[in-house]
PyMOL Python script that loads the backbone (N, CA, C, O; Angstrom):
from pymol import cmd

cmd.read_pdbstr("""\
ATOM      1  N   UNK A   1     -12.133 -35.150   4.232  1.00  0.00           N
ATOM      2  CA  UNK A   1     -13.097 -34.441   3.474  1.00  0.00           C
ATOM      3  C   UNK A   1     -13.281 -35.398   2.116  1.00  0.00           C
ATOM      4  O   UNK A   1     -12.359 -35.816   1.415  1.00  0.00           O
ATOM      5  N   UNK A   2     -14.615 -35.620   1.937  1.00  0.00           N
ATOM      6  CA  UNK A   2     -14.879 -36.303   0.859  1.00  0.00           C
ATOM      7  C   UNK A   2     -14.769 -35.668  -0.318  1.00  0.00           C
ATOM      8  O   UNK A   2     -15.262 -34.561  -0.535  1.00  0.00           O
ATOM      9  N   UNK A   3     -13.997 -36.460  -1.288  1.00  0.00           N
ATOM     10  CA  UNK A   3     -13.400 -35.830  -2.551  1.00  0.00           C
ATOM     11  C   UNK A   3     -14.666 -35.535  -3.264  1.00  0.00           C
ATOM     12  O   UNK A   3     -14.516 -34.604  -4.055  1.00  0.00           O
ATOM     13  N   UNK A   4     -16.134 -36.138  -3.235  1.00  0.00           N
ATOM     14  CA  UNK A   4     -17.158 -36.058  -4.059  1.00  0.00           C
ATOM     15  C   UNK A   4     -17.791 -34.560  -3.702  1.00  0.00           C
ATOM     16  O   UNK A   4     -18.654 -34.074  -4.433  1.00  0.00           O
ATOM     17  N   UNK A   5     -17.300 -33.866  -2.525  1.00  0.00           N
ATOM     18  CA  UNK A   5     -17.817 -32.433  -2.263  1.00  0.00           C
ATOM     19  C   UNK A   5     -16.911 -31.276  -2.502  1.00  0.00           C
ATOM     20  O   UNK A   5     -17.159 -30.117  -2.169  1.00  0.00           O
ATOM     21  N   UNK A   6     -15.703 -31.746  -3.187  1.00  0.00           N
ATOM     22  CA  UNK A   6     -14.803 -30.706  -3.310  1.00  0.00           C
ATOM     23  C   UNK A   6     -15.326 -29.865  -4.927  1.00  0.00           C
ATOM     24  O   UNK A   6     -15.949 -30.450  -5.813  1.00  0.00           O
ATOM     25  N   UNK A   7     -14.931 -28.568  -4.978  1.00  0.00           N
ATOM     26  CA  UNK A   7     -15.312 -28.002  -6.026  1.00  0.00           C
ATOM     27  C   UNK A   7     -14.671 -28.694  -7.260  1.00  0.00           C
ATOM     28  O   UNK A   7     -13.556 -29.188  -7.097  1.00  0.00           O
ATOM     29  N   UNK A   8     -15.286 -28.783  -8.518  1.00  0.00           N
ATOM     30  CA  UNK A   8     -14.967 -29.249  -9.962  1.00  0.00           C
ATOM     31  C   UNK A   8     -14.089 -28.350 -10.560  1.00  0.00           C
ATOM     32  O   UNK A   8     -14.216 -27.134 -10.414  1.00  0.00           O
ATOM     33  N   UNK A   9     -13.103 -28.924 -11.300  1.00  0.00           N
ATOM     34  CA  UNK A   9     -12.199 -28.125 -11.962  1.00  0.00           C
ATOM     35  C   UNK A   9     -12.798 -27.839 -13.494  1.00  0.00           C
ATOM     36  O   UNK A   9     -12.448 -26.865 -14.160  1.00  0.00           O
ATOM     37  N   UNK A  10     -13.672 -28.753 -13.906  1.00  0.00           N
ATOM     38  CA  UNK A  10     -14.491 -28.651 -15.350  1.00  0.00           C
ATOM     39  C   UNK A  10     -15.907 -28.927 -14.816  1.00  0.00           C
ATOM     40  O   UNK A  10     -16.285 -29.977 -14.298  1.00  0.00           O
ATOM     41  N   UNK A  11     -16.589 -27.870 -15.017  1.00  0.00           N
ATOM     42  CA  UNK A  11     -18.069 -28.395 -14.704  1.00  0.00           C
ATOM     43  C   UNK A  11     -18.945 -27.210 -15.493  1.00  0.00           C
ATOM     44  O   UNK A  11     -18.465 -26.284 -16.147  1.00  0.00           O
ATOM     45  N   UNK A  12     -20.258 -27.468 -15.275  1.00  0.00           N
ATOM     46  CA  UNK A  12     -21.307 -26.523 -15.832  1.00  0.00           C
ATOM     47  C   UNK A  12     -21.953 -25.936 -14.681  1.00  0.00           C
ATOM     48  O   UNK A  12     -22.201 -26.594 -13.670  1.00  0.00           O
ATOM     49  N   UNK A  13     -22.290 -24.442 -14.843  1.00  0.00           N
ATOM     50  CA  UNK A  13     -23.286 -23.957 -13.808  1.00  0.00           C
ATOM     51  C   UNK A  13     -24.758 -24.638 -14.378  1.00  0.00           C
ATOM     52  O   UNK A  13     -25.036 -24.770 -15.570  1.00  0.00           O
ATOM     53  N   UNK A  14     -25.409 -24.936 -13.510  1.00  0.00           N
ATOM     54  CA  UNK A  14     -27.010 -25.374 -13.726  1.00  0.00           C
ATOM     55  C   UNK A  14     -27.879 -24.552 -13.322  1.00  0.00           C
ATOM     56  O   UNK A  14     -27.838 -24.351 -12.108  1.00  0.00           O
ATOM     57  N   UNK A  15     -28.680 -23.983 -13.911  1.00  0.00           N
ATOM     58  CA  UNK A  15     -29.744 -22.903 -13.467  1.00  0.00           C
ATOM     59  C   UNK A  15     -30.953 -23.782 -12.689  1.00  0.00           C
ATOM     60  O   UNK A  15     -31.897 -24.158 -13.384  1.00  0.00           O
ATOM     61  N   UNK A  16     -30.940 -24.044 -11.552  1.00  0.00           N
ATOM     62  CA  UNK A  16     -31.779 -24.783 -10.731  1.00  0.00           C
ATOM     63  C   UNK A  16     -32.765 -24.045  -9.821  1.00  0.00           C
ATOM     64  O   UNK A  16     -32.145 -23.372  -8.997  1.00  0.00           O
ATOM     65  N   UNK A  17     -33.795 -23.969  -9.724  1.00  0.00           N
ATOM     66  CA  UNK A  17     -34.506 -23.132  -8.703  1.00  0.00           C
ATOM     67  C   UNK A  17     -33.824 -23.365  -7.242  1.00  0.00           C
ATOM     68  O   UNK A  17     -33.291 -24.430  -6.930  1.00  0.00           O
ATOM     69  N   UNK A  18     -33.903 -22.335  -6.468  1.00  0.00           N
ATOM     70  CA  UNK A  18     -32.921 -22.497  -5.234  1.00  0.00           C
ATOM     71  C   UNK A  18     -33.802 -23.465  -4.362  1.00  0.00           C
ATOM     72  O   UNK A  18     -33.188 -24.136  -3.533  1.00  0.00           O
ATOM     73  N   UNK A  19     -34.919 -23.592  -4.429  1.00  0.00           N
ATOM     74  CA  UNK A  19     -35.466 -24.574  -3.419  1.00  0.00           C
ATOM     75  C   UNK A  19     -35.498 -26.125  -3.744  1.00  0.00           C
ATOM     76  O   UNK A  19     -36.053 -26.976  -3.049  1.00  0.00           O
ATOM     77  N   UNK A  20     -34.720 -26.367  -5.067  1.00  0.00           N
ATOM     78  CA  UNK A  20     -34.896 -27.499  -5.400  1.00  0.00           C
ATOM     79  C   UNK A  20     -33.151 -28.051  -5.789  1.00  0.00           C
ATOM     80  O   UNK A  20     -32.858 -29.154  -6.249  1.00  0.00           O
ATOM     81  N   UNK A  21     -32.382 -27.162  -5.518  1.00  0.00           N
ATOM     82  CA  UNK A  21     -31.092 -27.493  -5.939  1.00  0.00           C
ATOM     83  C   UNK A  21     -30.517 -28.537  -5.131  1.00  0.00           C
ATOM     84  O   UNK A  21     -29.858 -29.426  -5.670  1.00  0.00           O
ATOM     85  N   UNK A  22     -30.752 -28.505  -3.590  1.00  0.00           N
ATOM     86  CA  UNK A  22     -30.223 -29.384  -2.781  1.00  0.00           C
ATOM     87  C   UNK A  22     -30.889 -30.935  -3.229  1.00  0.00           C
ATOM     88  O   UNK A  22     -30.214 -31.948  -3.412  1.00  0.00           O
ATOM     89  N   UNK A  23     -31.880 -30.866  -3.311  1.00  0.00           N
ATOM     90  CA  UNK A  23     -32.678 -32.032  -3.762  1.00  0.00           C
ATOM     91  C   UNK A  23     -31.989 -32.597  -5.287  1.00  0.00           C
ATOM     92  O   UNK A  23     -31.731 -33.799  -5.338  1.00  0.00           O
ATOM     93  N   UNK A  24     -31.774 -31.975  -6.179  1.00  0.00           N
ATOM     94  CA  UNK A  24     -31.140 -32.139  -7.298  1.00  0.00           C
ATOM     95  C   UNK A  24     -29.784 -32.636  -7.159  1.00  0.00           C
ATOM     96  O   UNK A  24     -29.293 -33.564  -7.803  1.00  0.00           O
ATOM     97  N   UNK A  25     -29.104 -31.794  -6.077  1.00  0.00           N
ATOM     98  CA  UNK A  25     -27.787 -32.320  -5.796  1.00  0.00           C
ATOM     99  C   UNK A  25     -27.613 -33.549  -5.223  1.00  0.00           C
ATOM    100  O   UNK A  25     -26.659 -34.214  -5.625  1.00  0.00           O
ATOM    101  N   UNK A  26     -28.404 -34.050  -4.278  1.00  0.00           N
ATOM    102  CA  UNK A  26     -28.412 -35.253  -3.602  1.00  0.00           C
ATOM    103  C   UNK A  26     -28.732 -36.532  -4.594  1.00  0.00           C
ATOM    104  O   UNK A  26     -28.078 -37.567  -4.463  1.00  0.00           O
ATOM    105  N   UNK A  27     -29.553 -36.443  -5.387  1.00  0.00           N
ATOM    106  CA  UNK A  27     -29.966 -37.181  -6.404  1.00  0.00           C
ATOM    107  C   UNK A  27     -28.810 -37.446  -7.211  1.00  0.00           C
ATOM    108  O   UNK A  27     -28.487 -38.608  -7.454  1.00  0.00           O
ATOM    109  N   UNK A  28     -28.027 -36.265  -7.736  1.00  0.00           N
ATOM    110  CA  UNK A  28     -27.242 -36.581  -8.726  1.00  0.00           C
ATOM    111  C   UNK A  28     -26.105 -37.233  -8.008  1.00  0.00           C
ATOM    112  O   UNK A  28     -25.361 -37.993  -8.627  1.00  0.00           O
ATOM    113  N   UNK A  29     -25.910 -36.959  -6.630  1.00  0.00           N
ATOM    114  CA  UNK A  29     -24.635 -37.915  -5.982  1.00  0.00           C
ATOM    115  C   UNK A  29     -25.170 -39.268  -5.922  1.00  0.00           C
ATOM    116  O   UNK A  29     -24.345 -40.172  -6.061  1.00  0.00           O
ATOM    117  N   UNK A  30     -26.296 -39.559  -5.756  1.00  0.00           N
ATOM    118  CA  UNK A  30     -26.943 -41.074  -5.452  1.00  0.00           C
ATOM    119  C   UNK A  30     -26.544 -41.738  -7.193  1.00  0.00           C
ATOM    120  O   UNK A  30     -26.205 -42.896  -7.439  1.00  0.00           O
ATOM    121  N   UNK A  31     -26.679 -40.859  -7.975  1.00  0.00           N
ATOM    122  CA  UNK A  31     -26.406 -41.257  -9.375  1.00  0.00           C
ATOM    123  C   UNK A  31     -25.053 -41.405  -9.785  1.00  0.00           C
ATOM    124  O   UNK A  31     -24.814 -41.969 -10.852  1.00  0.00           O
ATOM    125  N   UNK A  32     -24.161 -40.977  -9.081  1.00  0.00           N
ATOM    126  CA  UNK A  32     -22.604 -41.050  -9.343  1.00  0.00           C
ATOM    127  C   UNK A  32     -22.214 -40.100 -10.184  1.00  0.00           C
ATOM    128  O   UNK A  32     -21.232 -40.322 -10.893  1.00  0.00           O
ATOM    129  N   UNK A  33     -22.961 -38.753 -10.278  1.00  0.00           N
ATOM    130  CA  UNK A  33     -22.592 -37.760 -11.183  1.00  0.00           C
ATOM    131  C   UNK A  33     -21.897 -36.510 -10.228  1.00  0.00           C
ATOM    132  O   UNK A  33     -22.501 -35.842  -9.388  1.00  0.00           O
ATOM    133  N   UNK A  34     -20.570 -36.405 -10.576  1.00  0.00           N
ATOM    134  CA  UNK A  34     -20.002 -35.538  -9.811  1.00  0.00           C
ATOM    135  C   UNK A  34     -20.583 -33.820  -9.720  1.00  0.00           C
ATOM    136  O   UNK A  34     -20.643 -33.127 -10.736  1.00  0.00           O
ATOM    137  N   UNK A  35     -20.915 -33.389  -8.567  1.00  0.00           N
ATOM    138  CA  UNK A  35     -21.510 -32.150  -8.637  1.00  0.00           C
ATOM    139  C   UNK A  35     -20.925 -31.510  -7.334  1.00  0.00           C
ATOM    140  O   UNK A  35     -20.393 -32.235  -6.494  1.00  0.00           O
ATOM    141  N   UNK A  36     -21.014 -30.261  -7.173  1.00  0.00           N
ATOM    142  CA  UNK A  36     -20.648 -29.366  -6.183  1.00  0.00           C
ATOM    143  C   UNK A  36     -21.843 -28.171  -5.832  1.00  0.00           C
ATOM    144  O   UNK A  36     -22.403 -27.541  -6.729  1.00  0.00           O
ATOM    145  N   UNK A  37     -22.059 -28.024  -4.738  1.00  0.00           N
ATOM    146  CA  UNK A  37     -23.251 -26.823  -4.346  1.00  0.00           C
ATOM    147  C   UNK A  37     -22.847 -26.553  -2.781  1.00  0.00           C
ATOM    148  O   UNK A  37     -22.717 -27.410  -1.907  1.00  0.00           O
ATOM    149  N   UNK A  38     -22.694 -25.244  -2.666  1.00  0.00           N
ATOM    150  CA  UNK A  38     -22.514 -24.706  -1.394  1.00  0.00           C
ATOM    151  C   UNK A  38     -23.623 -23.649  -1.035  1.00  0.00           C
ATOM    152  O   UNK A  38     -24.431 -23.284  -1.888  1.00  0.00           O
ATOM    153  N   UNK A  39     -23.635 -23.233   0.078  1.00  0.00           N
ATOM    154  CA  UNK A  39     -24.751 -22.073   0.314  1.00  0.00           C
ATOM    155  C   UNK A  39     -24.595 -20.952  -0.408  1.00  0.00           C
ATOM    156  O   UNK A  39     -23.502 -20.507  -0.758  1.00  0.00           O
ATOM    157  N   UNK A  40     -25.852 -20.383  -0.694  1.00  0.00           N
ATOM    158  CA  UNK A  40     -25.865 -19.359  -1.602  1.00  0.00           C
ATOM    159  C   UNK A  40     -25.086 -19.325  -2.871  1.00  0.00           C
ATOM    160  O   UNK A  40     -24.678 -18.251  -3.315  1.00  0.00           O
ATOM    161  N   UNK A  41     -24.838 -20.583  -3.540  1.00  0.00           N
ATOM    162  CA  UNK A  41     -24.025 -20.640  -4.651  1.00  0.00           C
ATOM    163  C   UNK A  41     -24.973 -21.557  -5.640  1.00  0.00           C
ATOM    164  O   UNK A  41     -25.702 -22.406  -5.126  1.00  0.00           O
ATOM    165  N   UNK A  42     -24.953 -21.383  -6.981  1.00  0.00           N
ATOM    166  CA  UNK A  42     -25.328 -22.327  -7.934  1.00  0.00           C
ATOM    167  C   UNK A  42     -24.971 -23.577  -7.788  1.00  0.00           C
ATOM    168  O   UNK A  42     -24.063 -23.908  -7.026  1.00  0.00           O
ATOM    169  N   UNK A  43     -25.622 -24.372  -8.477  1.00  0.00           N
ATOM    170  CA  UNK A  43     -25.334 -25.837  -8.468  1.00  0.00           C
ATOM    171  C   UNK A  43     -24.168 -25.913  -9.672  1.00  0.00           C
ATOM    172  O   UNK A  43     -24.308 -25.147 -10.625  1.00  0.00           O
ATOM    173  N   UNK A  44     -23.123 -26.746  -9.647  1.00  0.00           N
ATOM    174  CA  UNK A  44     -21.990 -26.960 -10.358  1.00  0.00           C
ATOM    175  C   UNK A  44     -22.286 -28.504 -10.800  1.00  0.00           C
ATOM    176  O   UNK A  44     -22.534 -29.270  -9.869  1.00  0.00           O
ATOM    177  N   UNK A  45     -22.286 -28.985 -11.979  1.00  0.00           N
ATOM    178  CA  UNK A  45     -22.349 -30.271 -12.368  1.00  0.00           C
ATOM    179  C   UNK A  45     -21.356 -30.602 -13.451  1.00  0.00           C
ATOM    180  O   UNK A  45     -21.210 -29.897 -14.449  1.00  0.00           O
ATOM    181  N   UNK A  46     -20.712 -31.657 -13.222  1.00  0.00           N
ATOM    182  CA  UNK A  46     -19.610 -32.267 -14.118  1.00  0.00           C
ATOM    183  C   UNK A  46     -20.449 -33.127 -15.091  1.00  0.00           C
ATOM    184  O   UNK A  46     -20.941 -34.166 -14.650  1.00  0.00           O
ATOM    185  N   UNK A  47     -20.671 -32.739 -16.512  1.00  0.00           N
ATOM    186  CA  UNK A  47     -21.430 -33.628 -17.413  1.00  0.00           C
ATOM    187  C   UNK A  47     -20.319 -34.068 -18.395  1.00  0.00           C
ATOM    188  O   UNK A  47     -19.830 -33.369 -19.282  1.00  0.00           O
ATOM    189  N   UNK A  48     -20.010 -35.318 -18.092  1.00  0.00           N
ATOM    190  CA  UNK A  48     -18.868 -35.949 -18.685  1.00  0.00           C
ATOM    191  C   UNK A  48     -19.434 -36.861 -19.813  1.00  0.00           C
ATOM    192  O   UNK A  48     -18.612 -37.351 -20.589  1.00  0.00           O
ATOM    193  N   UNK A  49     -20.601 -37.106 -19.962  1.00  0.00           N
ATOM    194  CA  UNK A  49     -21.299 -38.176 -20.845  1.00  0.00           C
ATOM    195  C   UNK A  49     -22.646 -37.622 -21.326  1.00  0.00           C
ATOM    196  O   UNK A  49     -23.220 -36.699 -20.747  1.00  0.00           O
ATOM    197  N   UNK A  50     -23.122 -38.247 -22.432  1.00  0.00           N
ATOM    198  CA  UNK A  50     -24.602 -37.981 -22.656  1.00  0.00           C
ATOM    199  C   UNK A  50     -25.593 -38.467 -21.946  1.00  0.00           C
ATOM    200  O   UNK A  50     -26.701 -37.932 -21.917  1.00  0.00           O
ATOM    201  N   UNK A  51     -25.235 -39.720 -21.191  1.00  0.00           N
ATOM    202  CA  UNK A  51     -25.962 -40.182 -20.107  1.00  0.00           C
ATOM    203  C   UNK A  51     -26.184 -39.166 -19.061  1.00  0.00           C
ATOM    204  O   UNK A  51     -27.338 -38.849 -18.772  1.00  0.00           O
ATOM    205  N   UNK A  52     -25.057 -38.571 -18.406  1.00  0.00           N
ATOM    206  CA  UNK A  52     -25.135 -37.792 -17.393  1.00  0.00           C
ATOM    207  C   UNK A  52     -26.115 -36.450 -17.889  1.00  0.00           C
ATOM    208  O   UNK A  52     -26.854 -35.865 -17.097  1.00  0.00           O
ATOM    209  N   UNK A  53     -26.016 -36.171 -18.971  1.00  0.00           N
ATOM    210  CA  UNK A  53     -26.971 -34.995 -19.352  1.00  0.00           C
ATOM    211  C   UNK A  53     -28.457 -35.178 -19.481  1.00  0.00           C
ATOM    212  O   UNK A  53     -29.249 -34.237 -19.439  1.00  0.00           O
ATOM    213  N   UNK A  54     -28.792 -36.427 -19.638  1.00  0.00           N
ATOM    214  CA  UNK A  54     -29.882 -37.073 -19.648  1.00  0.00           C
ATOM    215  C   UNK A  54     -30.440 -37.158 -18.317  1.00  0.00           C
ATOM    216  O   UNK A  54     -31.567 -36.778 -17.999  1.00  0.00           O
ATOM    217  N   UNK A  55     -29.519 -37.715 -17.514  1.00  0.00           N
ATOM    218  CA  UNK A  55     -29.970 -37.785 -16.210  1.00  0.00           C
ATOM    219  C   UNK A  55     -30.045 -36.522 -15.438  1.00  0.00           C
ATOM    220  O   UNK A  55     -30.807 -36.550 -14.472  1.00  0.00           O
ATOM    221  N   UNK A  56     -29.516 -35.607 -15.632  1.00  0.00           N
ATOM    222  CA  UNK A  56     -29.437 -34.253 -15.044  1.00  0.00           C
ATOM    223  C   UNK A  56     -30.916 -33.552 -15.560  1.00  0.00           C
ATOM    224  O   UNK A  56     -31.707 -32.930 -14.851  1.00  0.00           O
ATOM    225  N   UNK A  57     -31.031 -33.849 -17.000  1.00  0.00           N
ATOM    226  CA  UNK A  57     -32.516 -33.341 -17.430  1.00  0.00           C
ATOM    227  C   UNK A  57     -33.614 -33.928 -16.397  1.00  0.00           C
ATOM    228  O   UNK A  57     -34.346 -33.209 -15.717  1.00  0.00           O
ATOM    229  N   UNK A  58     -33.618 -35.351 -16.381  1.00  0.00           N
ATOM    230  CA  UNK A  58     -34.527 -36.031 -15.834  1.00  0.00           C
ATOM    231  C   UNK A  58     -34.854 -35.627 -14.380  1.00  0.00           C
ATOM    232  O   UNK A  58     -35.991 -35.444 -13.946  1.00  0.00           O
ATOM    233  N   UNK A  59     -33.669 -35.510 -13.669  1.00  0.00           N
ATOM    234  CA  UNK A  59     -33.702 -35.154 -12.247  1.00  0.00           C
ATOM    235  C   UNK A  59     -34.412 -33.724 -12.153  1.00  0.00           C
ATOM    236  O   UNK A  59     -35.355 -33.573 -11.376  1.00  0.00           O
ATOM    237  N   UNK A  60     -33.995 -32.779 -12.875  1.00  0.00           N
ATOM    238  CA  UNK A  60     -34.456 -31.585 -12.709  1.00  0.00           C
ATOM    239  C   UNK A  60     -36.014 -31.313 -13.157  1.00  0.00           C
ATOM    240  O   UNK A  60     -36.787 -30.546 -12.583  1.00  0.00           O
ATOM    241  N   UNK A  61     -36.282 -32.073 -14.250  1.00  0.00           N
ATOM    242  CA  UNK A  61     -37.702 -31.944 -14.534  1.00  0.00           C
ATOM    243  C   UNK A  61     -38.732 -32.675 -13.452  1.00  0.00           C
ATOM    244  O   UNK A  61     -39.817 -32.193 -13.126  1.00  0.00           O
ATOM    245  N   UNK A  62     -38.226 -33.841 -12.991  1.00  0.00           N
ATOM    246  CA  UNK A  62     -38.715 -34.523 -11.949  1.00  0.00           C
ATOM    247  C   UNK A  62     -39.005 -33.456 -10.761  1.00  0.00           C
ATOM    248  O   UNK A  62     -40.105 -33.271 -10.242  1.00  0.00           O
ATOM    249  N   UNK A  63     -37.868 -32.833 -10.457  1.00  0.00           N
ATOM    250  CA  UNK A  63     -38.027 -31.911  -8.980  1.00  0.00           C
ATOM    251  C   UNK A  63     -38.896 -30.570  -9.291  1.00  0.00           C
ATOM    252  O   UNK A  63     -39.715 -30.067  -8.521  1.00  0.00           O
ATOM    253  N   UNK A  64     -38.519 -30.071 -10.668  1.00  0.00           N
ATOM    254  CA  UNK A  64     -39.375 -28.729 -10.867  1.00  0.00           C
ATOM    255  C   UNK A  64     -40.905 -28.947 -11.450  1.00  0.00           C
ATOM    256  O   UNK A  64     -41.600 -27.931 -11.444  1.00  0.00           O
ATOM    257  N   UNK A  65     -41.462 -30.070 -11.915  1.00  0.00           N
ATOM    258  CA  UNK A  65     -42.470 -30.011 -12.558  1.00  0.00           C
ATOM    259  C   UNK A  65     -43.609 -30.640 -11.522  1.00  0.00           C
ATOM    260  O   UNK A  65     -43.346 -31.622 -10.827  1.00  0.00           O
ATOM    261  N   UNK A  66     -44.840 -30.006 -11.491  1.00  0.00           N
ATOM    262  CA  UNK A  66     -46.110 -30.435 -10.867  1.00  0.00           C
ATOM    263  C   UNK A  66     -46.366 -31.934 -11.074  1.00  0.00           C
ATOM    264  O   UNK A  66     -45.885 -32.461 -12.077  1.00  0.00           O
ATOM    265  N   UNK A  67     -46.933 -32.510 -10.389  1.00  0.00           N
ATOM    266  CA  UNK A  67     -47.601 -34.042 -10.355  1.00  0.00           C
ATOM    267  C   UNK A  67     -48.454 -34.173 -11.521  1.00  0.00           C
ATOM    268  O   UNK A  67     -48.531 -35.337 -11.914  1.00  0.00           O
ATOM    269  N   UNK A  68     -49.195 -33.226 -12.268  1.00  0.00           N
ATOM    270  CA  UNK A  68     -50.062 -33.149 -13.118  1.00  0.00           C
ATOM    271  C   UNK A  68     -49.159 -33.107 -14.406  1.00  0.00           C
ATOM    272  O   UNK A  68     -49.392 -33.871 -15.343  1.00  0.00           O
ATOM    273  N   UNK A  69     -48.238 -32.302 -14.436  1.00  0.00           N
ATOM    274  CA  UNK A  69     -47.224 -32.311 -15.604  1.00  0.00           C
ATOM    275  C   UNK A  69     -46.609 -33.602 -15.811  1.00  0.00           C
ATOM    276  O   UNK A  69     -46.636 -34.161 -16.907  1.00  0.00           O
ATOM    277  N   UNK A  70     -45.992 -34.144 -14.670  1.00  0.00           N
ATOM    278  CA  UNK A  70     -45.273 -35.462 -14.883  1.00  0.00           C
ATOM    279  C   UNK A  70     -46.156 -36.568 -15.430  1.00  0.00           C
ATOM    280  O   UNK A  70     -45.701 -37.341 -16.272  1.00  0.00           O
ATOM    281  N   UNK A  71     -47.666 -36.696 -14.888  1.00  0.00           N
ATOM    282  CA  UNK A  71     -48.564 -37.516 -15.426  1.00  0.00           C
ATOM    283  C   UNK A  71     -48.914 -37.367 -17.116  1.00  0.00           C
ATOM    284  O   UNK A  71     -49.047 -38.267 -17.945  1.00  0.00           O
ATOM    285  N   UNK A  72     -48.993 -36.132 -17.257  1.00  0.00           N
ATOM    286  CA  UNK A  72     -49.370 -35.945 -18.815  1.00  0.00           C
ATOM    287  C   UNK A  72     -48.141 -36.195 -19.555  1.00  0.00           C
ATOM    288  O   UNK A  72     -48.299 -36.674 -20.678  1.00  0.00           O
ATOM    289  N   UNK A  73     -46.924 -35.967 -19.157  1.00  0.00           N
ATOM    290  CA  UNK A  73     -45.552 -36.408 -19.812  1.00  0.00           C
ATOM    291  C   UNK A  73     -45.734 -37.830 -20.106  1.00  0.00           C
ATOM    292  O   UNK A  73     -45.608 -38.244 -21.258  1.00  0.00           O
ATOM    293  N   UNK A  74     -46.051 -38.672 -19.037  1.00  0.00           N
ATOM    294  CA  UNK A  74     -45.942 -39.921 -19.115  1.00  0.00           C
ATOM    295  C   UNK A  74     -47.046 -40.650 -19.975  1.00  0.00           C
ATOM    296  O   UNK A  74     -46.867 -41.675 -20.634  1.00  0.00           O
ATOM    297  N   UNK A  75     -48.066 -40.031 -19.866  1.00  0.00           N
ATOM    298  CA  UNK A  75     -49.255 -40.518 -20.600  1.00  0.00           C
ATOM    299  C   UNK A  75     -48.756 -40.098 -22.290  1.00  0.00           C
ATOM    300  O   UNK A  75     -48.995 -40.956 -23.140  1.00  0.00           O
ATOM    301  N   UNK A  76     -48.276 -39.176 -22.609  1.00  0.00           N
ATOM    302  CA  UNK A  76     -47.741 -38.955 -23.838  1.00  0.00           C
ATOM    303  C   UNK A  76     -46.717 -39.951 -24.359  1.00  0.00           C
ATOM    304  O   UNK A  76     -46.702 -40.130 -25.576  1.00  0.00           O
ATOM    305  N   UNK A  77     -45.888 -40.600 -23.623  1.00  0.00           N
ATOM    306  CA  UNK A  77     -44.741 -41.324 -23.926  1.00  0.00           C
ATOM    307  C   UNK A  77     -45.602 -42.564 -24.212  1.00  0.00           C
ATOM    308  O   UNK A  77     -45.446 -43.180 -25.266  1.00  0.00           O
ATOM    309  N   UNK A  78     -46.565 -42.967 -23.240  1.00  0.00           N
ATOM    310  CA  UNK A  78     -47.297 -44.202 -23.358  1.00  0.00           C
ATOM    311  C   UNK A  78     -47.808 -44.259 -24.979  1.00  0.00           C
ATOM    312  O   UNK A  78     -47.502 -45.111 -25.813  1.00  0.00           O
ATOM    313  N   UNK A  79     -48.628 -43.150 -25.140  1.00  0.00           N
ATOM    314  CA  UNK A  79     -49.126 -42.995 -26.400  1.00  0.00           C
ATOM    315  C   UNK A  79     -48.171 -43.224 -27.624  1.00  0.00           C
ATOM    316  O   UNK A  79     -48.407 -43.930 -28.604  1.00  0.00           O
ATOM    317  N   UNK A  80     -47.175 -42.569 -27.400  1.00  0.00           N
ATOM    318  CA  UNK A  80     -46.283 -42.634 -28.641  1.00  0.00           C
ATOM    319  C   UNK A  80     -45.646 -44.115 -28.782  1.00  0.00           C
ATOM    320  O   UNK A  80     -45.277 -44.541 -29.877  1.00  0.00           O
ATOM    321  N   UNK A  81     -45.562 -44.746 -27.777  1.00  0.00           N
ATOM    322  CA  UNK A  81     -45.171 -46.047 -27.831  1.00  0.00           C
ATOM    323  C   UNK A  81     -46.386 -47.089 -28.493  1.00  0.00           C
ATOM    324  O   UNK A  81     -46.154 -48.217 -28.928  1.00  0.00           O
ATOM    325  N   UNK A  82     -47.570 -46.503 -28.459  1.00  0.00           N
ATOM    326  CA  UNK A  82     -48.908 -47.523 -29.038  1.00  0.00           C
ATOM    327  C   UNK A  82     -48.612 -47.370 -30.514  1.00  0.00           C
ATOM    328  O   UNK A  82     -48.792 -48.365 -31.216  1.00  0.00           O
ATOM    329  N   UNK A  83     -48.233 -46.391 -31.004  1.00  0.00           N
ATOM    330  CA  UNK A  83     -48.280 -46.076 -32.544  1.00  0.00           C
ATOM    331  C   UNK A  83     -47.216 -46.598 -33.127  1.00  0.00           C
ATOM    332  O   UNK A  83     -47.052 -46.469 -34.341  1.00  0.00           O
TER     333      UNK A  83
END
""", "prot")
cmd.dss("prot")
cmd.show_as("cartoon", "prot")
cmd.util.cbc("prot")
cmd.orient("prot")
């Protein structure tokens, strides 16, 4: 059994839409963030650093936002950089 798939002792329950939670789970695994998800259960994520929190926010935003919302957010970032 892979230790990355074991339940975490110190974790946060993350409210992720059910249709996005496996996508979020797999992306967090790719980023090296410990997380656990089983059938019909919420996603549990170990947030051990500020970087992990920001990465979680980014992954959830990417999965739950529409393409147009992401484009507008990126354009806002570019506009802020110009000033």
